[in-house]
Every structure is written in structure tokens, then in C-alpha cells.
C-alpha positions as CSV (number, residue, x, y, z in Angstrom):
1,M,0.0,0.0,0.3
2,H,0.9,3.9,-0.9
3,C,-0.1,6.9,0.7
4,R,-2.6,8.2,-1.3
5,F,-1.3,11.7,-1.6
6,C,2.5,11.3,-1.9
7,N,2.7,7.8,-2.8
8,T,5.6,7.0,-0.3
9,P,5.4,3.0,0.9
10,L,3.3,2.4,3.9
11,S,4.2,0.3,6.8
12,Q,3.5,2.0,10.1
13,V,0.3,0.7,11.7
14,F,-1.8,3.4,13.5
15,L,-4.4,1.2,14.7
16,D,-6.0,-2.4,13.8
17,L,-10.1,-2.9,14.3
18,G,-9.4,-6.3,12.6
19,A,-12.4,-7.3,10.0
20,A,-15.8,-5.3,9.8
21,P,-18.6,-4.9,7.4
22,A,-18.9,-1.5,5.9
23,S,-20.9,0.3,8.3
24,N,-23.7,1.8,6.5
25,S,-24.5,-1.4,5.1
26,F,-27.7,-2.3,6.7
27,L,-29.2,-5.4,6.6
28,K,-33.0,-5.8,5.6
29,P,-34.9,-9.1,7.5
30,G,-34.8,-11.1,4.2
31,D,-30.8,-11.0,4.4
32,L,-30.1,-12.5,8.2
33,N,-29.8,-15.8,7.0
34,A,-27.2,-14.9,4.4
35,P,-23.3,-14.2,5.2
36,E,-22.1,-10.9,5.4
37,T,-18.9,-9.5,3.8
38,Y,-16.2,-8.0,5.6
39,Y,-13.6,-6.0,5.0
40,P,-10.3,-5.5,6.9
41,L,-10.0,-1.8,8.9
42,K,-6.8,-0.9,9.4
43,L,-4.9,2.1,9.8
44,F,-1.3,3.5,8.3
45,V,0.5,6.6,9.0
46,C,2.6,7.9,6.1
47,P,5.9,8.7,7.2
48,E,6.5,11.5,4.9
49,C,3.4,13.7,5.2
50,F,1.9,11.8,8.2
51,L,-1.5,11.2,6.5
52,V,-3.2,8.4,8.4
53,Q,-5.4,6.3,6.0
54,V,-7.0,3.1,5.4
55,D,-6.2,1.3,2.4
56,E,-9.4,1.1,-0.3
57,V,-10.8,-2.7,0.1
58,K,-14.3,-1.5,-0.7
59,S,-15.0,0.6,-3.6
60,S,-16.4,4.2,-2.9
61,A,-19.0,3.3,-5.4
62,D,-20.1,0.5,-3.5
63,I,-20.2,2.2,-0.2
64,F,-22.2,5.4,-1.6
65,S,-24.8,3.4,-3.3
66,S,-28.4,3.6,-4.3
67,E,-29.1,1.8,-0.9
68,Y,-27.2,4.4,1.2
69,V,-28.8,5.5,4.6
70,Y,-27.1,8.3,5.9
71,F,-29.7,11.7,5.8
72,S,-28.1,14.4,7.4
73,S,-31.5,16.4,8.1
74,Y,-32.3,13.9,10.9
75,S,-30.2,15.6,13.2
76,S,-31.4,19.0,14.6
77,T,-27.7,19.6,16.0
78,W,-26.4,19.2,12.5
79,L,-29.4,21.5,10.7
80,A,-28.7,24.2,13.4
81,H,-24.9,23.8,12.5
82,A,-25.5,24.2,8.9
83,K,-28.0,27.3,9.4
84,A,-25.7,29.0,11.6
85,Y,-22.7,28.8,9.1
86,V,-24.9,29.9,5.8
87,E,-26.2,33.0,8.1
88,A,-22.9,34.1,8.9
89,T,-21.0,33.3,5.6
90,L,-23.0,34.4,3.1
91,P,-23.3,38.2,4.3
92,R,-19.5,38.1,5.3
93,L,-18.4,37.3,1.7
94,G,-21.1,39.5,-0.2
95,L,-22.9,36.7,-1.8
96,G,-26.4,37.2,-3.4
97,P,-28.5,36.5,-6.7
98,D,-25.5,36.8,-8.6
99,S,-23.6,34.4,-6.7
100,L,-23.2,30.7,-6.9
101,V,-22.6,28.4,-4.0
102,M,-21.6,24.8,-4.7
103,E,-21.6,22.0,-2.0
104,V,-19.6,18.8,-2.6
105,A,-21.6,16.0,-0.7
106,S,-24.4,17.8,-0.5
107,N,-26.5,15.1,0.9
108,D,-30.0,15.8,1.2
109,G,-30.0,19.5,0.9
110,Y,-29.6,20.3,4.4
111,L,-27.4,22.9,4.2
112,L,-28.0,24.2,0.6
113,Q,-31.7,24.4,1.7
114,Y,-31.0,27.7,3.7
115,V,-28.7,28.9,0.7
116,R,-31.6,29.1,-1.7
117,Q,-34.1,30.7,1.1
118,A,-31.3,33.7,1.3
119,G,-32.2,34.3,-2.4
120,T,-28.6,32.8,-3.3
121,P,-28.4,30.2,-6.0
122,A,-27.1,26.8,-5.1
123,L,-26.0,23.9,-6.4
124,G,-25.1,20.4,-4.8
125,I,-22.6,17.4,-5.9
126,E,-24.4,14.7,-4.4
127,P,-23.4,11.0,-5.8
128,T,-25.8,9.0,-3.7
129,A,-29.3,8.7,-5.6
130,C,-31.7,8.6,-2.8
131,T,-30.4,11.6,-0.8
132,A,-30.1,13.6,-4.3
133,R,-33.7,13.0,-4.5
134,A,-34.3,14.3,-0.8
135,A,-32.4,17.4,-2.1
136,R,-34.1,18.1,-5.3
137,E,-37.5,17.7,-3.2
138,K,-36.2,20.4,-1.1
139,G,-36.0,22.7,-4.4
140,V,-32.0,22.3,-4.3
141,E,-30.6,21.4,-7.8
142,T,-28.4,18.5,-7.5
143,I,-26.2,16.8,-10.0
144,E,-25.9,13.0,-8.7
145,A,-21.9,12.3,-9.5
146,F,-19.0,12.0,-7.3
147,F,-16.7,15.1,-7.7
148,G,-13.2,15.7,-9.2
149,V,-11.1,17.1,-12.0
150,A,-13.4,15.5,-14.7
151,L,-16.9,17.0,-13.1
152,A,-15.0,20.4,-12.1
153,E,-13.8,20.9,-15.8
154,R,-17.1,20.3,-16.8
155,L,-19.1,23.0,-15.0
156,A,-15.8,25.4,-15.8
157,A,-17.0,25.0,-19.2
158,E,-20.0,25.6,-18.7
159,G,-19.3,28.9,-17.0
160,R,-20.4,27.5,-13.4
161,Q,-17.3,27.9,-11.3
162,A,-18.8,28.9,-7.9
163,D,-18.2,31.5,-5.4
164,L,-17.9,29.7,-2.4
165,I,-17.9,25.6,-2.4
166,V,-18.5,23.9,0.9
167,G,-17.4,20.2,1.6
168,N,-18.7,19.2,5.3
169,N,-17.3,15.8,6.0
170,V,-16.1,14.9,2.7
171,L,-12.6,15.3,2.8
172,A,-12.0,12.4,4.6
173,H,-14.5,10.0,2.4
174,V,-12.6,10.4,-1.4
175,P,-10.2,7.8,-2.2
176,D,-8.6,9.8,-4.5
177,I,-7.8,12.9,-2.5
178,N,-5.4,14.5,-5.2
179,D,-8.2,14.3,-7.8
180,F,-10.6,15.9,-5.5
181,V,-8.7,18.4,-4.2
182,G,-7.4,19.5,-8.3
183,G,-11.6,19.6,-8.6
184,L,-12.0,22.1,-5.9
185,R,-9.3,24.3,-7.6
186,I,-11.0,24.2,-11.0
187,A,-14.4,24.4,-9.7
188,L,-13.4,27.8,-7.8
189,K,-14.2,31.0,-9.3
190,P,-11.1,33.6,-9.3
191,G,-11.5,35.3,-5.7
192,G,-13.8,32.7,-4.4
193,L,-13.3,30.8,-1.3
194,V,-13.2,26.9,-0.1
195,N,-14.5,26.1,3.1
196,M,-13.9,22.3,4.3
197,E,-15.2,20.5,7.7
198,F,-13.7,17.6,8.7
199,P,-12.8,15.5,11.9
200,H,-9.2,16.6,13.6
201,L,-7.1,13.8,14.0
202,Y,-5.8,15.6,16.7
203,R,-8.7,15.3,18.6
204,L,-9.1,11.6,17.3
205,V,-6.1,10.5,18.8
206,E,-6.5,12.4,22.1
207,S,-9.9,11.6,23.0
208,A,-9.9,7.8,21.9
209,Q,-11.9,8.3,18.7
210,F,-11.8,5.1,17.2
211,D,-15.1,4.6,16.4
212,T,-14.9,7.4,13.7
213,V,-12.8,4.7,11.6
214,Y,-15.0,3.4,9.1
215,H,-14.4,2.0,5.6
216,E,-15.5,5.3,3.9
217,H,-13.6,7.6,6.0
218,F,-10.1,7.0,3.7
219,S,-8.2,9.5,5.5
220,Y,-8.2,10.9,8.9
221,L,-6.5,14.6,8.5
222,S,-4.1,16.8,10.4
223,L,-4.3,20.5,9.6
224,S,-0.5,20.3,8.7
225,T,-1.0,17.9,6.0
226,V,-4.1,19.3,4.4
227,R,-2.5,22.4,3.7
228,R,0.3,20.4,2.4
229,I,-2.3,18.6,0.1
230,F,-4.0,21.6,-1.1
231,A,-0.7,23.5,-1.4
232,A,0.2,20.5,-4.1
233,Q,-3.1,21.8,-6.3
234,G,-2.7,25.3,-6.5
235,L,-4.5,25.8,-3.0
236,R,-3.6,27.9,0.1
237,V,-5.4,27.4,3.3
238,F,-4.8,30.5,4.8
239,D,-7.3,30.2,7.8
240,C,-8.7,27.6,10.1
241,E,-11.5,27.4,12.7
242,E,-11.7,24.8,15.7
243,L,-15.6,23.5,16.0
244,P,-17.2,21.0,18.6
245,T,-18.7,18.8,15.6
246,H,-17.8,15.6,15.4
247,G,-15.8,15.9,18.5
248,G,-13.6,18.0,17.4
249,S,-13.7,19.1,13.9
250,L,-11.4,21.8,11.5
251,R,-13.1,24.0,9.0
252,I,-10.6,25.2,6.6
253,H,-10.3,28.6,4.8
254,A,-8.5,28.0,1.0
255,R,-8.2,30.5,-1.9
256,A,-6.1,30.1,-5.3
257,E,-2.6,30.4,-4.2
258,D,-1.9,33.7,-6.2
259,D,-5.2,35.5,-4.2
260,P,-4.1,38.1,-2.8
261,K,-6.6,37.7,0.1
262,A,-4.7,34.5,0.8
263,Q,-2.7,35.7,4.1
264,D,-2.2,33.7,6.8
265,T,-4.3,34.0,9.9
266,P,-2.8,34.1,13.2
267,R,-5.4,31.3,14.3
268,L,-4.1,29.2,11.6
269,S,-0.3,29.3,12.7
270,A,-1.4,29.1,16.3
271,L,-3.3,25.7,15.2
272,L,-0.3,24.4,13.3
273,D,2.5,25.1,16.3
274,M,-0.2,23.2,18.2
275,E,-0.1,20.0,16.2
276,R,4.1,20.5,15.6
277,A,4.1,21.0,19.9
278,A,1.9,17.7,20.2
279,G,4.2,15.8,17.8
280,M,2.3,15.2,15.0
281,L,5.2,15.6,12.7
282,G,6.9,12.7,13.9
283,P,6.1,8.8,14.2
284,A,6.2,9.0,18.0
285,Y,2.8,10.7,17.9
286,Y,1.1,7.6,16.0
287,Q,2.6,4.6,18.4
288,G,0.5,3.0,21.4
289,F,-3.3,4.0,20.0
290,Q,-4.1,0.6,19.7
291,D,-3.3,-0.4,23.2
292,R,-5.9,2.8,24.6
293,V,-8.2,1.4,22.1
294,E,-8.2,-2.3,23.2
295,R,-8.7,-1.0,27.1
296,I,-11.9,0.6,25.7
297,K,-13.1,-2.6,24.4
298,A,-12.8,-4.1,27.7
299,E,-14.3,-1.7,29.9
300,L,-17.5,-2.1,27.5
301,L,-17.6,-5.5,27.2
302,G,-17.5,-5.7,31.0
303,F,-20.2,-3.0,31.7
304,L,-22.6,-5.4,29.3
305,A,-21.6,-8.4,30.7
306,E,-22.3,-6.9,34.5
307,Q,-26.1,-5.7,33.0
308,T,-26.7,-9.3,31.6
309,L,-25.8,-11.0,34.9
310,A,-27.6,-8.7,36.9
311,R,-31.0,-9.3,34.3
312,K,-30.8,-5.4,33.1
313,K,-31.9,-4.6,29.6
314,V,-29.7,-2.0,27.6
315,A,-30.7,-0.5,24.5
316,A,-28.9,2.1,22.2
317,Y,-29.8,4.7,20.7
318,G,-28.7,6.3,17.2
319,A,-27.9,3.7,14.2
320,A,-24.7,5.4,13.3
321,A,-21.6,4.4,11.5
322,K,-19.4,5.3,14.6
323,G,-21.9,3.0,16.2
324,N,-21.4,-0.3,14.3
325,T,-17.6,0.3,14.2
326,L,-17.7,0.3,18.3
327,L,-20.2,-2.5,18.2
328,N,-18.2,-4.8,15.6
329,F,-14.7,-4.1,16.8
330,C,-15.9,-5.2,20.7
331,G,-17.7,-8.3,19.0
332,V,-21.3,-7.0,20.9
333,K,-24.3,-8.8,19.7
334,A,-28.2,-8.4,20.1
335,G,-28.4,-10.7,23.4
336,Q,-26.4,-8.0,25.2
337,V,-28.2,-4.9,23.3
338,A,-31.6,-5.2,22.9
339,F,-32.4,-3.2,20.4
340,V,-31.0,0.7,18.7
341,C,-33.6,3.3,18.0
342,D,-33.1,6.0,15.1
343,A,-35.1,9.0,14.3
344,S,-34.3,8.0,10.5
345,P,-36.8,5.8,9.1
346,H,-34.2,4.7,6.4
347,K,-33.0,2.9,9.1
348,Q,-35.6,1.5,11.0
349,G,-36.9,-2.2,10.0
350,L,-33.6,-3.1,9.1
351,F,-30.4,-4.5,11.3
352,L,-27.2,-3.4,12.1
353,P,-24.3,-4.5,9.8
354,G,-22.3,-7.4,11.8
355,S,-24.0,-7.0,15.4
356,R,-27.5,-7.5,13.4
357,I,-29.2,-5.5,16.4
358,P,-32.5,-4.5,15.1
359,V,-33.3,-0.6,14.5
360,L,-36.6,0.4,16.2
361,H,-38.5,3.4,16.3
362,P,-37.7,5.7,19.0
363,E,-41.0,5.2,20.7
364,A,-39.6,1.7,21.3
365,I,-37.4,3.3,24.2
366,G,-40.7,4.4,25.9
367,R,-42.3,1.1,25.4
368,E,-39.6,-1.2,26.5
369,R,-38.3,0.9,29.2
370,P,-34.5,-0.4,29.0
371,D,-32.4,0.0,32.3
372,Y,-29.4,1.5,30.3
373,V,-29.6,3.8,26.9
374,L,-26.0,3.4,25.1
375,I,-25.2,6.5,23.1
376,L,-23.8,5.5,19.7
377,P,-23.3,9.0,18.5
378,W,-21.7,10.4,21.3
379,N,-21.1,13.6,19.5
380,I,-24.9,14.7,19.8
381,K,-25.5,13.3,23.3
382,N,-26.8,16.3,24.6
383,E,-29.3,16.7,21.9
384,I,-30.4,12.8,22.5
385,M,-30.5,13.3,26.4
386,E,-32.5,15.8,26.1
387,K,-34.9,13.7,23.8
388,L,-34.8,11.4,25.9
389,A,-34.7,12.6,29.4
390,F,-37.9,10.7,30.4
391,I,-36.0,7.6,30.9
392,R,-35.4,9.0,34.3
393,Q,-38.8,8.3,35.1
394,W,-38.4,4.9,35.4
395,G,-34.7,4.9,36.4
396,G,-33.0,4.7,33.1
397,R,-29.8,5.8,32.7
398,F,-27.3,7.1,29.8
399,V,-24.1,5.1,28.8
400,T,-21.5,6.7,26.4
401,P,-18.6,4.8,25.3
402,I,-16.2,7.4,24.0
403,P,-13.6,8.3,25.5
404,S,-14.2,5.5,27.9
405,P,-17.6,3.8,28.7
406,E,-19.1,6.3,31.2
407,V,-22.8,6.0,33.1
408,L,-24.5,9.2,33.5
């Protein structure tokens, strides 16, 4: 295996989670008697650019298929985040009816709907048919395709370069990161801005967020590495914000390298200095993570075994990809977690890949009255705990698994 950015041979393992099915490959009832396909889930770190990455063992076309079940609009926290970004960014950049905002991996139109409501033209790029269809139903023009140089060249030839290109949680999802970032440069109008959000590798390591590792996350990104990747394609990352989303994310600001507005900000320099001081530009930083993950596994299995012996019922909330990574690495099965609830009707009635735990409507929490609710998408635990506060009526308690299992 070679680095997907700089082509350096890879040998240093950062994390090995064994083999698992793709985290969003949910099972229908008729699939339960059929075998599942498991793929290696192992991360390597590049000794040259320090890009942490998984080998592409399942193609992106297979992962982001017509049966893809992640719809962004089912999280009120995420919708609020998107709306706040639009309301702050459009006026700051002076964008209006004569501008174009393009979102790459626009999902179900969760963000661009607010752009349209503000009277600014919007264009979504989304490869999954079901979410693209949902976006169009919101009135968001959506091109159903994977983004890269070829599509960007087509858009540029049509005169559809963007004043603002947005990409939330997509940079980690692309197998050919050079082609993707190269496409951003071509699709960007002269004087335009690129904003990309992605989980910060520093937060993953510091808070042991190993459950954010899954096959559709091809890359795990530091600011230092992202800056190198963008520079190689003629884009300068000149500013960066730290965000609380997804356990700790970065939002980078990039412009064409010859854009006079692309002047490094103090907070960009401070974040680069922080990564350097933490040791992220050396191999030692990436050693020993496996031991921390194994301890979390042992603690969670110990908790579940204790509840089984005490005849306590454990349910879960949030049929999230990160939850599937956690459950499959720990070897948790339906006998240990009775069911998982999720607000998305696209997941209800299905079964989690690997663990085969049934996914039910949230009303099952009130009907079954579990003693514990394991919050799998711990990054939105406050939203979930507020929604399910009624479990306190029968003495129910919440459990979060990361950075270590904790009863709340």
C-alpha cells in the first residue's frame, strides 16, 4: 500500500480494528440468513506526510450506493450548525443573487436549502441517488455524481464556477484526495473561497475516538497534512477554525495560491504550532493508540456482561456508522444490546451490519423501558439526552462509550 497523497510506501500501523462489514451496509430482514462480507479495517500512517489512511478495500461507488442510509437532516444539531454557517457566511462574503454556492457531498440538501432561502443560487454535488432525490424535493439543484477534476472541468466549461465551495465531512471520504482537491481548484471562481470541514485527527487521538474509523473514511486529517495536500493543487489554506462538531473538527479556508486575500491568519499559525508541539509531525505520536482502544473494548464488554448478569436491559440510540464500528470491534451482539432506536425512517426496520441488532422507531424506548441507553453517536449526546430525558422516570440511565464507557 502507498500513501494516497504522496505515494510513499506504508508500513507503520496506526490502528487495527480487525475485519468488519461496511458501517452503513444495513441488513434487511431477508438478509439475516445470508453471510455478510467483512473487510479489513486497518489504518496506516505515512512517514513522509503523516496522512493517516485506510486501504481502499471497498470501492466508494459500492459504499455510496443507491441504498446509502445516512441522511443529514435527521439531526437537529447538525441542521442548526448548517443554518448558522449559512447565515454568517453569505453576508460576510457579500454573496447574493448573482453568486453561486456549490456544496460537494451535499447529501439531502440540509445546508443548501438555507442558501436558497437566502436568495443565493445553490448547486449540490451528491453521488447517492436517495439523498440527491431528497435534496431536489427541497428545491436544491443537485448533480448526481462523484466530484473530481473531470466534473469540475465540465462545470467550468459551462461557466458554473463557484464563489463559495463548501464540503462538510467529505474530504475524509474520497479515495483519490488529489483528484478531489484538484477539482476544487478548477471549480472555484477567481477570488472565490473554499470551506471544508473535517474531523481533526488530533481530537481523534487525544479522546480515543476510534469509532470514527470506518471504510468510507479513507483519510484521517491533521491541519498540517491538509495544507500540504491543498498546496500541491494550487490552493492555499490561509485560515482555520476549531469546531465542536463530530467530537472536534476543523473548518479550513482556502483560496487560489495567487489570490492576494490568501494571507495566513494568526489562528492558522497557532493551530499549526499546536500540532507541531503535540508531535504530530513525527512517528512517535502515532504509536500506542491500539492499547488505548483495547482498554475501551474491555471496559465496554465488562459493563455489558455486568448488566446481563444483573438481568438489566440495555438498548442503544443512534444507528450511526461510528456505533457500528464500536459494536463490531467489541464483538457485541443482539443478546447484549436488545435494540437500537433511530429517528431516520430509512434505517427503521433494518438491522445493524455485523451485530444484527434491530433498528426500531424511537417510541420503542418508552415501550420497552430499558435500564440503560447506550448513546452511540456520542458527539450529539446532549441532543439525545434531552430528547430521551423521560427515561429518568423509571430510573433509566445513559451510557456513553467514548473516550471511555461512562454511566451518566
